[in-house]
C-alpha angles and dihedrals in degrees: 000000000000131000126229122190122199132174113205107157118269106029091214088074096044098062103061098057092058102029099084099039118117113258094028113126098181144337117214127193114222152120132281145153098062137094103238115098119232098358121193129229091257090050093055097037093060095039130219098118101074096240126131129200108258145155128239113212120198108201145164105240092200087066103027112028117215089240089064090052091051091052090050091048095055090051092059100055148046100245092189094065114091095173099067133288126296110304093356111085132187140056094292089065098046119122127247144157111227109200119207098191136029088248090057089050092053093047092046092052091049091049092050092050091050090052091051091051092049091070090216086134123046092200127071117277104242103175106123127222110218140165114272120256126195113307119219119198116234126238119293094255090062095053116101089352092165089061098041096045106022097162094047091045094050093048092047094049090051097039094049090059095242096115094050094046094050094046093048094045103042112017123011114095119185124271091251092052090051093046089057093043101045133060116249091258093047091050092046092052102040101035103027099038091245131160125226121223116280116250088009102085136092107256109027092104099027110151098180123103117242146089136289119224133191106274091222107036103024092232113152109250109164141002130212089243086079098036119107140166107263093172092237098111097246131089107275129197135183092218142351127245090248137006113295126214109256128202133178111253118197096167123128092023092291136113108228140152112240120212120216131181112261092217107041100019088232119157108251106170138269140299123228134186096231097089128118109305092214089060098047101283099263129123117198103202105197135182115242088216090067093054142069116206121216115191116226092248091058098048097099094047091049094051097254098103093134089070094058090087090066088071100039 
């Protein structure tokens, strides 16, 4: 196991993106970069000790390469902001990559150069790459905050401006671009909250092993390990790979919970509480037209090789 340490502003928002990835043993919120031993949340929040909020990721590099973690890190932050992140201002919320080995340092520098050459950002990339210092876990109430307080977390991530920035920077193409890229059914489902015909869609009876990714962003959403035949005529899953965005849906005279992609904000389907009890009792009823299926034998070629182990 290796450790990766990233500072990306509020550590609440830096746990969820990594937590569900294959090869990740644990993600811990904490403090690092300063000189004071065992700082508290109040110490770091009000500065003066040199620490920043960060996450320490314990991972198996044979399953999840460090390069993939770096790519995920850049996609969670504004690397051009040296005064904090989004609504959180001050040195304790500045971004940084803390390398633990010389190999990590080399890969982080290469990753930063690649980001600079991509021209995704017009401003200079200011996130520093520095040698790791002792990492101090944060208080219990700050660990896995997105799981313990999902509503508060979701509102904070949106209200701080982070969600909108990340969607606009990394994922969200225009409606015209999507109309040209997608089929009429795919556009209707993902952009107009439509529903495809039951039993007349691509994946409702899929019997191959593999993963399902967001049609627009390529983010992994579901795997066939959790897919089952619910008899409803749409692909059904007991759980997603990572937390989905949920919204109340009162359309068509019904009270339902809509599921949207956390990366592209595409409409995916709905979640119901009539799923298999032994698997948690939920049924994620998803439109095939919102997904792209990648068979397990194609995972390496498609850039998702780290997920192959799920099927071995």
